[in-house]
C-alpha positions as CSV (number, residue, x, y, z in Angstrom):
1,X,37.7,-68.5,10.7
2,X,41.0,-67.7,9.1
3,X,42.8,-64.4,7.8
4,X,41.7,-65.1,4.5
5,X,38.2,-65.5,5.1
6,X,38.5,-62.2,7.4
7,X,40.0,-60.6,4.5
8,X,37.2,-61.7,2.1
9,X,34.5,-60.7,4.6
10,X,36.1,-57.2,5.0
11,X,36.3,-56.5,1.4
12,X,32.6,-57.4,0.9
13,X,31.7,-55.4,3.8
14,X,33.7,-52.4,2.2
15,X,31.9,-53.1,-1.3
16,X,28.5,-53.1,0.5
17,X,29.6,-49.4,2.1
18,X,30.7,-48.2,-1.0
19,X,27.6,-49.6,-2.9
20,X,25.5,-48.0,-0.3
21,X,27.2,-44.7,-0.4
22,X,27.0,-44.5,-4.1
23,X,23.1,-45.1,-3.9
24,X,22.9,-42.4,-1.1
25,X,24.8,-39.9,-3.4
26,X,22.8,-40.7,-6.3
27,X,19.5,-40.2,-4.5
28,X,20.9,-36.9,-3.1
29,X,22.0,-36.0,-6.4
30,X,18.3,-36.7,-7.8
31,X,16.9,-34.6,-4.6
32,X,19.0,-31.7,-5.6
33,X,18.0,-31.6,-9.4
34,X,14.3,-31.8,-8.3
35,X,15.1,-29.0,-5.5
36,X,16.8,-26.9,-8.4
37,X,14.1,-27.4,-10.9
38,X,11.7,-26.3,-8.5
39,X,13.6,-23.2,-7.6
40,X,14.0,-22.4,-11.1
41,X,10.1,-22.5,-11.7
42,X,9.9,-20.2,-8.6
43,X,12.1,-17.8,-9.8
44,X,10.4,-17.6,-13.4
45,X,7.1,-17.1,-11.6
46,X,8.5,-14.4,-9.5
47,X,10.2,-12.7,-12.4
48,X,6.9,-13.0,-14.5
49,X,5.1,-11.3,-11.0
50,X,7.4,-8.6,-11.0
51,X,7.2,-7.9,-14.6
52,X,3.2,-7.9,-14.3
53,X,3.9,-5.3,-11.4
54,X,6.0,-3.4,-13.4
55,X,3.7,-3.2,-16.4
56,X,0.7,-2.3,-14.0
57,X,3.1,0.6,-12.6
58,X,4.0,1.8,-15.9
59,X,0.4,1.9,-17.1
60,X,-0.7,3.8,-13.8
61,X,2.0,6.4,-14.4
62,X,0.9,6.9,-18.0
63,X,-2.6,7.2,-17.0
64,X,-1.6,9.9,-14.2
65,X,0.6,11.6,-16.7
66,X,-2.4,11.9,-19.3
67,X,-4.6,13.1,-16.3
68,X,-2.1,15.7,-15.4
69,X,-1.8,16.7,-19.0
70,X,-5.5,16.9,-19.7
71,X,-5.7,19.0,-16.2
72,X,-3.0,21.3,-17.6
73,X,-4.7,21.9,-20.8
74,X,-7.9,22.4,-19.0
75,X,-6.4,25.2,-16.6
76,X,-4.5,26.8,-19.7
77,X,-7.9,27.2,-21.7
78,X,-9.5,28.5,-18.4
79,X,-6.6,31.0,-18.1
80,X,-7.2,32.0,-21.8
81,X,-10.6,32.5,-21.4
82,X,-10.1,34.6,-18.4
83,X,-7.4,36.7,-20.1
84,X,-9.7,37.1,-23.3
85,X,-12.4,38.7,-21.6
């Protein structure tokens, strides 16, 4: 095998390696894109779940505030009745 043949074979092998590297890089890019999409979806789900919990907490606070207001009104009415007697 002459030098020209070795040179040609080396160039072909380099092309094969470059092509294989490009293919692996493309596969990695596709996988990363897929993982990023999944992460984005999970983040959205978590944000919605957090908002739901915040809404539930706000509603619970409003309910407790209403109960406290009603109890305060009741106690004030009782105190008025006792003072009025």
